[in-house]
C-alpha positions as CSV (number, residue, x, y, z in Angstrom):
1,M,-0.2,0.3,0.0
2,P,3.0,2.5,0.6
3,D,4.9,1.6,-2.6
4,I,1.3,2.8,-4.3
5,A,1.3,6.5,-2.4
6,I,4.8,7.3,-2.4
7,E,4.7,6.7,-6.5
8,Q,1.7,8.5,-6.6
9,A,3.4,11.4,-5.0
10,R,6.1,11.6,-7.9
11,H,3.8,11.4,-10.8
12,G,1.1,14.1,-9.4
13,S,0.3,16.6,-11.1
14,S,-1.9,18.7,-8.9
15,I,0.5,18.8,-5.3
16,G,3.0,21.8,-6.0
17,Q,0.7,24.0,-8.2
18,P,-0.4,27.6,-7.4
19,L,-4.0,26.8,-7.8
20,T,-6.9,29.7,-7.0
21,R,-8.8,29.0,-4.2
22,R,-11.5,26.7,-5.2
23,D,-14.3,28.4,-2.9
24,G,-13.3,31.7,-3.8
25,L,-16.0,32.0,-6.4
26,L,-18.2,31.8,-3.8
27,K,-17.1,33.6,-0.9
28,V,-16.7,37.1,-3.8
29,T,-20.5,36.2,-5.2
30,G,-22.1,35.8,-1.5
31,G,-22.9,32.1,-2.1
32,A,-20.9,30.7,0.9
33,T,-22.9,30.1,3.6
34,F,-21.5,31.2,7.3
35,A,-23.1,30.3,10.4
36,A,-25.0,33.2,10.3
37,D,-26.3,33.2,7.1
38,N,-28.5,30.3,8.6
39,R,-32.1,30.7,8.6
40,P,-34.2,27.8,9.7
41,E,-38.0,27.9,9.5
42,G,-39.5,29.7,12.9
43,M,-35.8,30.7,14.1
44,L,-35.6,33.3,17.1
45,H,-32.8,35.8,17.6
46,A,-31.0,35.7,20.8
47,V,-28.8,38.5,22.3
48,V,-26.2,38.0,25.2
49,A,-26.3,40.6,27.9
50,V,-23.1,41.1,29.4
51,S,-21.3,41.7,32.6
52,R,-20.1,45.8,32.9
53,I,-17.8,44.8,35.5
54,A,-14.8,42.6,36.3
55,R,-15.5,41.0,39.6
56,G,-18.5,40.4,42.0
57,R,-22.2,39.2,41.3
58,V,-25.0,40.2,39.8
59,A,-27.7,41.7,42.6
60,H,-30.8,42.1,40.0
61,L,-31.7,42.1,36.8
62,D,-35.2,43.7,35.3
63,V,-36.5,40.3,33.7
64,A,-40.2,41.3,33.9
65,A,-39.0,44.7,31.9
66,A,-37.2,42.7,29.3
67,R,-39.9,39.9,28.9
68,A,-42.6,42.4,28.3
69,H,-40.5,44.3,25.3
70,P,-43.2,43.8,22.1
71,G,-42.0,40.4,20.4
72,V,-39.5,39.3,23.2
73,V,-40.0,35.6,23.8
74,A,-38.0,34.3,27.0
75,V,-35.3,35.6,29.0
76,M,-33.0,33.1,30.3
77,T,-30.7,33.8,33.7
78,P,-29.6,31.6,36.1
79,E,-32.9,31.3,37.7
80,N,-34.3,29.2,34.4
81,A,-30.8,28.0,32.5
82,P,-31.7,24.5,31.3
83,R,-29.5,22.5,33.9
84,L,-26.5,20.7,32.4
85,A,-25.5,17.1,32.5
86,L,-21.7,18.4,33.3
87,D,-20.5,21.0,35.7
88,P,-19.2,23.8,33.0
89,D,-16.3,24.0,35.0
90,A,-15.2,21.0,34.8
91,K,-12.0,20.1,33.2
92,D,-10.4,16.4,32.7
93,N,-8.0,17.2,30.0
94,P,-5.4,20.2,29.1
95,F,-7.8,21.1,26.5
96,M,-11.0,21.4,28.1
97,F,-11.8,25.1,29.2
98,K,-14.4,26.2,31.7
99,L,-17.5,28.2,30.7
100,D,-19.6,30.7,31.7
101,L,-23.0,29.2,31.2
102,L,-25.5,30.9,33.7
103,Q,-25.4,28.5,36.0
104,S,-24.5,31.5,39.1
105,D,-24.9,34.9,39.2
106,R,-21.0,35.4,39.9
107,V,-19.0,37.6,37.7
108,R,-15.7,36.5,37.2
109,Y,-14.8,39.2,34.1
110,A,-15.8,41.8,32.4
111,H,-18.1,41.0,29.1
112,Q,-19.0,37.6,30.9
113,P,-22.5,36.8,29.8
114,I,-25.3,37.1,32.3
115,A,-28.3,36.8,30.7
116,V,-29.8,35.8,27.2
117,V,-33.1,37.8,25.6
118,I,-34.9,35.7,23.0
119,A,-36.7,37.4,20.4
120,E,-38.7,37.5,17.1
121,T,-36.1,39.9,16.1
122,L,-32.8,40.9,16.6
123,E,-33.9,44.4,17.2
124,A,-36.1,43.3,20.0
125,A,-33.9,41.0,21.1
126,T,-30.8,44.0,21.7
127,E,-33.9,45.9,22.9
128,G,-34.9,43.5,26.0
129,A,-31.4,43.2,26.6
130,E,-30.9,47.1,27.3
131,L,-34.0,46.4,29.7
132,L,-32.4,44.2,31.7
133,A,-30.1,47.4,33.6
134,P,-28.2,45.1,35.7
135,R,-27.3,46.1,39.6
136,Y,-24.1,44.9,40.7
137,E,-22.6,44.1,44.0
138,T,-19.1,45.0,42.9
139,E,-15.6,44.0,44.4
140,A,-12.4,45.7,43.7
141,P,-11.0,44.2,40.1
142,R,-7.3,42.5,39.9
143,I,-5.9,43.6,36.7
144,G,-2.3,43.6,35.2
145,L,1.0,41.7,36.4
146,D,1.6,43.8,39.5
147,G,0.0,44.0,42.6
148,Q,-0.4,40.0,42.4
149,T,1.7,37.2,44.0
150,P,3.2,35.7,41.3
151,H,3.1,31.6,41.2
152,V,4.7,28.8,39.1
153,P,2.3,27.3,37.1
154,R,2.2,23.3,36.2
155,T,2.0,23.8,33.2
156,V,2.1,26.4,29.9
157,G,0.4,26.3,26.8
158,A,-1.4,22.7,26.2
159,G,0.2,21.0,28.7
160,D,3.9,21.8,28.1
161,K,6.7,22.2,30.7
162,T,7.0,25.4,32.4
163,S,10.7,25.1,32.3
164,A,13.5,23.5,30.8
165,A,17.2,23.9,31.3
166,R,20.3,22.6,29.7
167,G,24.2,23.6,31.6
168,D,24.6,26.3,34.2
169,V,23.3,29.4,33.3
170,E,24.5,31.0,36.4
171,A,28.6,30.5,35.7
172,G,27.9,31.2,31.8
173,L,26.9,34.5,32.4
174,A,29.8,35.3,35.7
175,G,32.3,33.9,32.9
176,A,31.0,35.8,30.0
177,G,33.0,38.6,28.5
178,R,29.7,40.7,27.6
179,R,26.2,40.7,29.2
180,I,23.2,42.4,28.6
181,E,20.1,42.2,30.7
182,A,16.6,43.4,29.4
183,V,12.9,43.5,30.2
184,Y,10.2,43.1,27.2
185,E,7.0,43.9,27.4
186,T,3.7,42.6,25.1
187,P,0.5,43.8,25.9
188,A,-3.2,41.8,25.9
189,Q,-4.4,41.0,22.6
190,Y,-7.8,40.5,21.5
191,H,-9.0,37.9,18.6
192,N,-11.0,39.9,16.2
193,A,-11.7,37.9,13.5
194,M,-13.8,39.1,10.1
195,E,-16.2,37.2,11.4
196,P,-17.6,37.1,15.3
197,H,-18.6,33.6,17.0
198,A,-21.8,32.4,15.9
199,I,-24.8,29.7,16.3
200,V,-28.1,28.9,14.4
201,A,-28.8,25.7,17.0
202,Q,-32.2,23.5,16.8
203,W,-33.1,20.6,18.5
204,D,-35.4,17.7,17.4
205,G,-35.7,15.9,20.5
206,D,-32.8,14.6,21.6
207,R,-31.1,15.2,18.5
208,L,-29.2,18.5,17.9
209,T,-27.9,20.6,15.2
210,V,-26.1,23.7,15.1
211,D,-24.1,25.7,12.5
212,T,-21.4,27.2,14.2
213,P,-17.8,28.8,13.3
214,S,-15.5,25.5,13.9
215,Q,-11.7,24.8,13.9
216,G,-12.5,21.7,15.7
217,M,-15.8,20.0,14.7
218,A,-15.7,17.0,16.5
219,M,-13.8,18.5,19.7
220,A,-17.4,20.7,19.5
221,Q,-19.7,17.8,19.0
222,M,-18.2,16.1,21.9
223,R,-18.2,19.1,24.3
224,L,-21.6,19.6,23.6
225,A,-22.5,15.8,23.7
226,G,-20.9,16.0,27.5
227,L,-22.7,19.0,28.9
228,F,-26.2,17.7,27.3
229,G,-26.0,14.4,28.4
230,I,-26.7,13.0,24.9
231,S,-24.6,10.9,22.2
232,P,-22.4,12.5,20.5
233,K,-24.5,10.7,17.0
234,N,-27.0,12.6,18.0
235,I,-25.3,16.2,17.4
236,L,-24.5,17.7,13.9
237,V,-22.3,20.5,13.4
238,R,-22.2,22.1,10.6
239,S,-19.0,24.5,9.5
240,P,-17.9,24.9,6.0
241,F,-16.7,28.0,6.3
242,L,-15.0,30.5,8.5
243,G,-14.4,33.9,8.4
244,G,-11.2,33.3,10.4
245,G,-10.6,31.5,13.5
246,F,-6.6,32.3,14.7
247,G,-7.4,30.0,17.7
248,S,-10.1,31.8,19.1
249,K,-13.0,29.1,17.1
250,G,-10.8,26.1,18.2
251,F,-12.7,25.7,21.1
252,L,-16.8,26.2,21.3
253,S,-16.9,29.9,23.7
254,G,-19.5,30.0,26.2
255,P,-21.8,32.1,24.0
256,Q,-22.0,29.2,21.6
257,V,-23.1,26.9,24.2
258,L,-25.5,29.6,25.4
259,G,-27.2,29.7,21.9
260,V,-28.0,25.7,22.3
261,M,-29.1,26.6,25.5
262,A,-31.6,29.3,25.0
263,A,-32.8,27.0,21.8
264,K,-33.4,24.0,24.0
265,L,-35.3,26.6,26.7
266,V,-37.7,28.2,23.9
267,E,-37.7,25.0,21.7
268,R,-37.3,26.7,18.7
269,P,-34.3,27.4,16.2
270,V,-32.1,30.1,17.5
271,K,-29.4,32.4,16.1
272,L,-27.2,33.8,18.1
273,V,-23.8,36.1,17.3
274,L,-22.0,38.4,19.0
275,R,-21.2,41.8,18.9
276,R,-18.1,43.3,18.1
277,E,-17.4,44.3,21.9
278,Q,-18.6,41.3,22.9
279,M,-15.7,39.6,21.4
280,F,-13.7,41.2,24.4
281,G,-14.0,38.4,26.9
282,P,-15.2,34.8,26.6
283,V,-13.6,33.9,23.2
284,G,-9.9,34.1,24.5
285,H,-7.1,36.3,23.9
286,R,-3.4,36.5,24.0
287,A,-2.1,37.3,27.7
288,E,0.1,40.4,28.6
289,T,3.8,39.1,29.1
290,R,6.7,41.0,30.8
291,Q,9.9,38.6,29.9
292,T,13.5,38.7,31.1
293,L,16.2,38.3,29.3
294,R,19.9,37.7,30.2
295,L,22.7,36.6,27.4
296,G,26.2,36.3,27.8
297,T,29.1,35.7,25.4
298,D,32.6,35.3,24.9
299,A,34.9,37.7,23.4
300,D,34.3,36.5,19.6
301,G,30.4,37.0,20.3
302,A,30.0,33.4,21.2
303,L,26.6,32.7,23.2
304,T,28.0,31.4,26.7
305,A,24.4,31.6,28.4
306,L,20.5,32.3,28.1
307,D,18.1,32.5,30.1
308,H,14.5,33.6,29.9
309,H,11.7,33.7,31.9
310,T,8.4,35.3,31.3
311,L,5.6,36.6,33.8
312,T,2.2,36.4,31.8
313,A,-1.3,36.6,33.4
314,T,-4.0,33.8,33.4
315,S,-7.9,33.8,34.7
316,S,-8.8,33.9,38.4
317,F,-10.8,31.1,37.5
318,D,-8.6,28.9,35.2
319,E,-5.3,28.2,33.6
320,F,-4.0,28.8,30.5
321,Y,-0.2,30.4,30.6
322,E,1.3,32.1,27.2
323,P,4.5,29.7,26.6
324,A,6.7,32.7,25.6
325,S,9.7,31.5,27.0
326,A,9.3,28.1,25.3
327,L,10.6,29.4,22.0
328,S,14.0,29.9,23.0
329,R,14.6,26.2,23.8
330,Y,14.8,25.8,20.2
331,L,16.6,28.8,18.4
332,Y,20.3,29.7,19.2
333,A,22.9,27.8,20.2
334,A,24.5,28.2,23.9
335,P,26.2,25.6,26.3
336,A,24.0,27.3,29.1
337,L,20.4,27.6,28.3
338,S,17.1,28.2,30.9
339,T,13.9,29.0,30.0
340,G,10.6,29.2,32.4
341,H,7.8,30.7,33.4
342,S,5.5,32.7,36.4
343,G,1.8,33.7,36.7
344,V,-0.7,35.6,38.3
345,R,-4.2,34.9,38.3
346,V,-6.1,38.3,37.1
347,D,-9.8,38.8,36.5
348,T,-10.1,38.5,33.1
349,G,-11.6,35.8,30.5
350,T,-9.6,33.4,30.3
351,P,-6.2,33.6,27.8
352,L,-6.1,30.7,25.4
353,F,-4.6,30.2,21.8
354,M,-4.0,33.4,19.6
355,R,-2.3,32.5,16.4
356,A,1.4,31.4,17.4
357,P,0.8,31.0,20.7
358,G,4.1,31.5,23.2
359,E,6.0,31.7,20.0
360,A,4.6,35.4,18.4
361,S,5.0,37.2,22.0
362,G,8.5,35.3,22.9
363,S,9.8,35.9,19.7
364,A,9.4,39.1,19.7
365,A,11.5,39.6,23.2
366,L,14.3,37.0,21.9
367,E,14.9,38.9,19.0
368,A,15.2,42.3,20.4
369,A,17.8,40.8,22.9
370,I,19.7,39.2,20.0
371,D,20.0,42.4,18.7
372,E,21.2,44.2,21.8
373,M,23.8,41.3,22.6
374,A,24.7,41.3,18.8
375,E,25.7,45.1,19.3
376,A,27.1,44.9,22.3
377,C,29.5,42.5,20.8
378,G,30.3,45.0,17.7
379,L,28.5,42.3,15.4
380,D,26.2,42.7,12.6
381,P,23.0,41.2,13.8
382,L,22.7,38.5,10.8
383,A,26.6,37.8,11.3
384,F,25.8,37.1,14.9
385,R,22.5,35.0,14.3
386,L,24.9,33.0,12.0
387,K,28.1,32.5,14.6
388,N,25.1,31.0,17.3
389,Y,23.9,29.4,14.6
390,A,22.4,25.8,15.9
391,E,23.3,22.8,14.5
392,A,20.9,20.3,16.8
393,E,17.9,21.5,19.0
394,P,19.7,23.5,21.6
395,I,18.6,21.6,24.7
396,S,17.3,18.1,24.0
397,G,20.4,18.0,21.5
398,R,18.1,16.2,18.8
399,P,19.1,16.3,15.2
400,F,16.4,18.5,13.3
401,S,14.3,16.8,10.6
402,S,15.5,19.7,8.3
403,K,16.8,22.6,9.0
404,A,17.3,25.2,6.0
405,L,17.6,28.5,8.3
406,R,21.2,29.0,6.5
407,A,19.4,29.5,3.6
408,C,16.7,31.5,4.7
409,Y,19.0,34.0,6.0
410,A,21.1,34.2,2.6
411,E,18.3,34.3,0.5
412,G,16.3,37.0,2.8
413,A,19.1,39.2,3.2
414,A,20.0,38.9,-0.9
415,R,16.4,39.8,-2.0
416,F,16.5,42.6,1.2
417,G,19.7,44.1,-0.1
418,W,21.2,43.4,3.6
419,E,24.7,44.2,2.5
420,R,23.7,47.9,1.8
421,R,23.0,48.0,5.7
422,S,25.0,50.8,7.5
423,A,26.0,49.9,10.9
424,A,25.4,52.9,13.1
425,P,22.0,54.0,14.3
426,R,20.7,57.1,12.7
427,S,22.9,56.7,9.8
428,M,20.7,56.1,7.3
429,R,17.7,58.7,5.7
430,D,15.6,58.8,2.6
431,A,15.3,62.0,-0.1
432,A,12.6,63.6,2.2
433,G,14.8,63.5,5.7
434,R,12.7,60.5,7.3
435,L,14.9,58.2,9.3
436,I,15.9,54.5,7.8
437,G,16.3,51.7,9.9
438,W,16.8,47.9,8.8
439,G,16.5,45.0,10.7
440,V,16.1,41.1,11.0
441,G,14.4,38.7,12.7
442,T,14.5,34.6,13.2
443,A,11.6,32.9,12.9
444,L,10.7,29.4,14.0
445,F,7.7,27.5,14.4
446,P,7.2,23.9,15.7
447,A,6.1,21.1,13.0
448,L,2.9,19.8,14.7
449,M,1.0,16.9,13.8
450,M,-2.4,15.6,15.2
451,Q,-4.7,12.6,14.6
452,A,-7.3,12.8,11.9
453,E,-9.3,10.2,9.5
454,A,-10.3,10.4,6.1
455,R,-12.5,8.2,3.5
456,A,-11.5,8.1,0.2
457,E,-14.0,6.2,-2.8
458,I,-12.6,5.3,-6.6
459,R,-15.8,4.9,-8.6
460,A,-16.7,3.4,-12.1
461,D,-16.8,6.1,-14.5
462,G,-13.4,7.2,-13.1
463,T,-14.3,10.2,-10.9
464,G,-13.4,10.1,-6.9
465,T,-15.0,11.1,-4.2
466,V,-12.6,11.7,-0.7
467,A,-14.5,12.7,2.8
468,I,-13.1,14.1,6.2
469,G,-14.4,16.9,8.4
470,A,-11.8,19.3,7.7
471,H,-11.7,22.7,8.3
472,D,-11.5,26.3,6.2
473,M,-11.1,29.2,8.1
474,G,-9.4,31.0,5.3
475,Q,-6.2,29.4,4.9
476,G,-7.4,27.1,2.0
477,A,-7.9,23.9,3.1
478,W,-10.6,23.0,0.7
479,T,-8.3,23.6,-2.2
480,A,-5.2,22.2,-0.3
481,L,-6.6,19.3,0.9
482,A,-8.2,18.6,-2.5
483,Q,-5.3,19.1,-4.3
484,I,-3.5,15.9,-1.7
485,A,-6.6,14.3,-2.7
486,A,-6.6,14.5,-6.1
487,D,-3.0,13.4,-6.2
488,G,-3.4,10.6,-3.6
489,L,-6.0,9.2,-6.4
490,G,-4.2,9.9,-9.5
491,I,-6.9,11.9,-11.0
492,D,-7.3,15.3,-12.0
493,L,-9.1,17.9,-9.8
494,D,-11.9,18.1,-12.0
495,R,-12.8,14.3,-11.3
496,L,-12.9,14.8,-7.5
497,D,-15.8,15.3,-4.9
498,F,-14.1,16.9,-2.1
499,R,-16.4,16.4,1.0
500,S,-15.4,18.4,3.8
501,G,-17.0,21.3,6.8
502,S,-19.7,18.7,8.8
503,S,-19.0,16.6,11.9
504,D,-20.7,13.5,9.9
505,L,-18.0,13.0,7.7
506,P,-14.9,11.5,9.4
507,N,-12.9,12.9,12.3
508,G,-10.4,15.6,10.2
509,G,-8.8,16.6,13.8
510,I,-8.4,20.3,14.7
511,A,-7.4,23.4,12.4
512,G,-5.1,24.5,14.8
513,G,-0.9,24.6,15.6
514,S,-0.4,25.5,12.1
515,A,-1.1,21.3,11.4
516,H,-4.0,20.8,9.5
517,T,-3.0,20.5,6.5
518,A,-0.4,17.8,7.6
519,T,-2.8,16.3,9.7
520,A,-5.8,16.2,7.6
521,G,-3.5,15.7,4.3
522,S,-1.9,12.6,6.2
523,A,-4.8,10.8,6.5
524,I,-6.3,11.6,3.0
525,H,-3.1,10.3,1.9
526,A,-3.7,7.2,3.6
527,A,-7.0,6.8,2.4
528,A,-6.4,7.4,-1.1
529,A,-3.4,4.9,-1.1
530,A,-5.7,2.4,0.6
531,A,-8.5,2.4,-1.9
532,L,-5.7,2.4,-4.7
533,A,-4.4,-0.8,-2.7
534,Q,-8.1,-2.5,-3.2
535,L,-7.7,-1.1,-7.0
536,S,-4.3,-3.1,-7.8
537,D,-5.5,-6.3,-6.2
538,L,-8.5,-6.0,-8.7
539,A,-6.1,-5.9,-11.3
540,T,-2.8,-7.6,-10.4
541,N,-5.0,-10.6,-9.8
542,D,-6.5,-10.6,-13.3
543,E,-5.4,-12.9,-15.9
544,R,-7.4,-10.2,-17.8
545,S,-5.4,-7.2,-16.8
546,P,-2.3,-5.9,-18.9
547,L,-1.5,-5.5,-15.2
548,F,-1.6,-9.0,-14.3
549,G,1.6,-10.1,-12.0
550,A,3.0,-6.9,-11.5
551,G,2.0,-7.2,-7.7
552,N,6.0,-7.3,-6.9
553,A,7.1,-4.6,-9.5
554,G,4.2,-2.6,-7.9
555,V,1.8,-0.1,-9.9
556,Y,1.2,3.7,-9.4
557,A,-1.9,5.8,-10.4
558,R,-2.3,8.6,-12.6
559,D,-4.7,10.3,-15.2
560,G,-7.4,7.7,-13.6
561,R,-5.0,4.5,-14.3
562,L,-2.8,2.4,-13.0
563,V,0.6,2.1,-14.3
564,R,2.8,-0.6,-13.7
565,R,6.1,0.8,-12.4
566,D,8.9,-1.1,-14.0
567,D,6.9,-1.1,-17.8
568,A,5.0,2.8,-18.2
569,G,3.5,1.1,-21.5
570,R,1.3,-1.4,-19.4
571,S,-1.9,0.4,-17.8
572,E,-5.1,0.1,-17.4
573,S,-7.9,2.7,-16.3
574,F,-9.8,2.9,-13.0
575,T,-13.3,2.0,-15.3
576,E,-11.7,-0.7,-17.4
577,I,-10.5,-2.5,-13.7
578,L,-13.3,-2.1,-12.1
579,E,-16.2,-2.7,-14.7
580,R,-14.5,-6.1,-15.3
581,A,-14.4,-7.2,-12.0
582,G,-18.2,-5.9,-11.8
583,R,-17.7,-3.4,-9.2
584,G,-19.4,0.0,-9.0
585,S,-16.3,1.2,-6.7
586,V,-13.7,0.6,-4.2
587,S,-13.5,2.5,-1.1
588,A,-11.2,2.7,2.2
589,S,-10.3,4.7,4.9
590,G,-7.3,6.1,6.3
591,Q,-5.8,7.8,9.0
592,G,-2.9,10.4,9.6
593,S,-1.0,10.5,13.5
594,P,2.3,11.5,14.2
595,D,5.0,9.0,14.5
596,P,6.1,9.0,18.4
597,A,9.4,7.1,16.8
598,A,10.4,9.8,14.6
599,R,9.3,12.7,16.8
600,D,10.9,11.3,19.5
601,S,14.3,10.7,17.4
602,Y,14.1,14.3,15.8
603,A,13.2,17.8,16.3
604,M,11.1,19.6,14.2
605,H,10.6,22.9,13.3
606,A,9.9,25.3,10.3
607,H,12.4,28.3,9.9
608,G,12.2,31.5,8.6
609,A,14.2,35.0,8.4
610,V,12.3,38.5,8.3
611,F,13.8,41.4,7.3
612,A,12.0,45.0,7.9
613,E,12.4,48.2,6.8
614,V,10.9,51.4,8.7
615,S,10.7,55.1,8.1
616,V,10.6,57.2,11.0
617,D,9.9,60.8,11.2
618,P,12.5,62.3,13.1
619,D,10.6,65.2,15.0
620,L,7.0,63.5,15.4
621,G,8.8,59.7,15.9
622,Q,6.0,58.4,13.5
623,I,6.8,55.0,12.4
624,R,6.2,53.0,8.9
625,V,7.2,49.6,7.6
626,T,7.9,50.2,4.4
627,R,9.0,46.8,3.4
628,L,9.4,43.4,4.2
629,V,11.0,40.4,3.3
630,G,10.5,36.9,4.4
631,A,12.0,33.9,3.7
632,F,10.5,30.7,5.0
633,A,11.2,27.0,5.1
634,A,8.5,24.6,5.2
635,G,9.1,21.4,3.8
636,R,7.1,20.3,0.6
637,I,5.0,23.3,-0.6
638,V,1.6,22.0,-1.6
639,N,0.1,24.8,-3.0
640,P,2.6,28.3,-3.5
641,R,-0.2,30.6,-3.9
642,L,-2.0,30.0,-1.0
643,V,1.2,29.6,1.0
644,T,2.3,32.9,0.1
645,S,-1.1,34.5,1.3
646,Q,-0.6,33.1,4.7
647,Y,3.3,34.0,5.0
648,Y,1.6,37.5,4.0
649,G,-0.8,37.4,7.0
650,G,1.8,35.8,9.2
651,M,3.9,39.4,8.2
652,I,1.2,41.8,8.5
653,W,0.0,40.3,11.6
654,G,3.7,40.8,12.9
655,V,3.1,44.6,11.8
656,S,0.0,44.7,13.7
657,F,1.8,43.1,16.7
658,A,4.7,45.6,16.7
659,L,3.2,48.9,16.2
660,H,-0.7,48.7,16.7
661,E,-2.3,46.5,19.1
662,N,-2.8,47.3,22.8
663,A,-5.9,46.3,25.0
664,L,-6.7,49.2,27.1
665,V,-8.2,48.1,31.0
666,D,-10.0,50.4,32.9
667,P,-8.4,49.7,36.6
668,R,-11.5,50.8,38.0
669,T,-13.9,48.4,36.2
670,G,-11.3,45.8,34.6
671,R,-13.1,46.3,31.2
672,V,-11.7,46.7,28.1
673,M,-11.9,50.1,27.2
674,N,-11.1,50.0,23.5
675,A,-13.2,47.2,22.3
676,N,-14.4,48.1,19.2
677,L,-12.3,48.0,15.9
678,G,-12.0,51.8,16.0
679,E,-9.9,51.8,19.0
680,Y,-8.2,48.6,19.0
681,H,-5.8,49.4,16.2
682,V,-5.6,46.2,13.4
683,P,-3.5,47.2,10.3
684,V,-5.7,48.2,7.3
685,N,-4.6,48.4,3.5
686,A,-2.6,52.0,4.0
687,D,-0.5,50.1,6.7
688,V,0.4,47.1,4.9
689,P,4.0,48.2,3.1
690,S,5.8,46.0,0.0
691,I,5.8,42.6,1.5
692,E,7.5,39.8,-0.4
693,A,7.7,36.1,0.7
694,I,10.5,33.4,-0.5
695,L,9.5,30.1,-0.7
696,V,12.9,28.1,0.2
697,E,13.0,24.8,-0.8
698,E,13.2,21.9,1.6
699,H,12.8,18.2,1.8
700,D,12.0,16.5,5.5
701,P,11.5,12.9,4.8
702,H,10.8,12.3,8.9
703,V,8.3,14.9,9.9
704,N,4.9,13.2,7.8
705,P,4.5,10.9,5.1
706,L,3.8,14.4,2.6
707,G,6.8,15.8,4.3
708,I,4.3,18.8,5.0
709,K,5.0,21.4,8.0
710,G,2.8,24.4,8.9
711,V,3.4,28.0,7.2
712,G,0.0,29.8,9.0
713,E,1.8,31.1,12.5
714,I,5.6,31.4,11.2
715,G,5.4,34.5,9.6
716,I,4.3,36.4,12.7
717,T,7.5,35.3,14.4
718,G,10.5,37.1,13.6
719,T,7.9,39.9,12.3
720,A,7.5,41.8,15.6
721,G,11.3,41.6,16.3
722,A,12.5,42.4,13.3
723,I,10.4,45.7,13.1
724,A,11.3,46.3,16.6
725,N,15.2,46.2,15.6
726,A,14.7,48.4,12.2
727,V,13.4,51.2,14.8
728,Y,16.1,50.8,16.6
729,H,18.4,51.4,13.9
730,A,16.5,53.9,12.5
731,T,16.4,56.4,15.8
732,G,19.1,54.8,18.2
733,R,16.1,54.2,20.8
734,R,15.7,50.9,21.9
735,V,11.4,50.4,23.0
736,R,11.1,47.3,24.4
737,S,7.3,47.4,25.3
738,M,4.9,46.9,22.5
739,P,3.8,48.0,20.9
740,I,6.3,50.5,19.7
741,T,4.3,53.8,19.3
742,L,5.5,57.7,18.9
743,D,4.9,58.8,22.4
744,K,7.7,56.2,23.6
745,L,9.8,57.3,20.5
746,I,10.0,60.9,21.6
747,A,9.0,60.7,25.3
């Protein structure tokens, strides 16, 4: 079976092609159905009322006034909310997070749901929610990283080690010829995908159908089954399209479950869509960090020690700690290396996975510290990185499954023109007199892989079907996975029926950690190989077939035909094989999962280098990113067009991280004061510079059967640090608190 799949990969015509998105026409013409576009017969509208305080309890809601409003059907509060089969605060795995589902009057963070108003129209539900006029018993909110007693968490991220070390850091620092110590801060950042969280829920007895944006339909199905005490088989989750997820839709949020509860309460279909400001609380965010880095080098600039410690925040009632220090375990060679984390509890919604969780904030600090160390050594920043290049994973000592980072540095620097960089800060200006700065940052993201299943069928008419409960949140999964499926079956893409986006299909895993293409693609690859193996058995064991007896030599699939590997002139079409066997089709299932032995033996990461140019007004401190060049090595590329788009998106997010995003919290109420897209700044078209992504060739025989590494998140890592370093090079002023704003430059 593996021989067929491997041979097909050599002869495929779809993988590697820069095809346009298969769902593109639907999206630009309005034909794509997102969750909130669904409107079943008899549907009601639900609006969440949220807390205006961060800590305390709801003392009173004017339910009578809301219920009396024309069009209002019901008001769901802790008094009448459907009871659940499972405590929403229960946790039995690192991927289960506590939910606020109107089980008490306790308030744990601002924008926590405190009631749901259900009405015939959206307007009536909105007006009814305003009439609730809540009164609170308020306690002083705990916010920020100061004023609380830090503790050492059991784990960070999704069950990762809190700390890791190698060698004697203190001795390495004490014996260093040069040392730096600096503190870098990153603010809380909130999810603002184009599509807010939404759900349309309808019950039919004990059967539940939901339309909701999900990066993990099978996980959502299991979570709902546990909460409502029904079989997962009785739950259908449909999520064909997502308007962005970035981690926030990997797990069901409280408001989504409240939509299901509302439908149960009124026994009619219910639609619930969060308003933009309601995204700032119950759907996860990236927590603020304070990172302390200590570095030492010998007289030649080789690192003798690197210590990276992160202080971050989690909610008062749950645990998720931004693993910002973890990146330093994998990147630079140092004989002594230590990474650790501590945390404080604050009155906020629980931080969760947000695009490149840990790596984004950690790389912003690490790359700035590396530049500061390079300057202390009198070395060019790129030369310093090359001098401290890790040939093996620094702490574990494992060899890399593949690593083309040197090529990324070289190709990116050549395209950017790095050799023309003047070493001294404030030494480069443009024709208008604006200060010009050039900076570099190293990019890294782990090559993760999870588990998935797929089903493949080859039909007698020469067409094929591949079915998998996969997710397309804008990254192009419909297209890339279909390319893998078509190549796996050996048919043209227009002969393939690709089915996805529903929980009644084989479990496609979760679209997160930049692992979806590798995970779902490997399952598709295995299913296609198994189906072709059945087809091969029919042909090679049939004396009437030109492929008879080819079992030992093997066959491969191409253009709807099986071809002898040792004699390309002998082949037979799928149709001929199946018709002669009296079969309408052959079908098979396949699984994709990481190889534990390979992952124990090798360190698996995607790598890259980002070069940034900024211009800064010398009087006003206004910063513009004018040019970005990123060079990335991420194994086999399924679709260069889609991969380039992902790199662009990641680098633009890096611009946002470095210069724009900052959630400002009112210390009196614990509420985010800029909970809207007018004041919570993200880049718009005018902020996006000239941007270029270089796809550096890399072959990885160990990472998975397809040799694929993820590309969705690596573009952020390296970019924010590169911009910060460019700002320093332009101005001579090192700003260690992001976002870098003009007031910090001219203060």
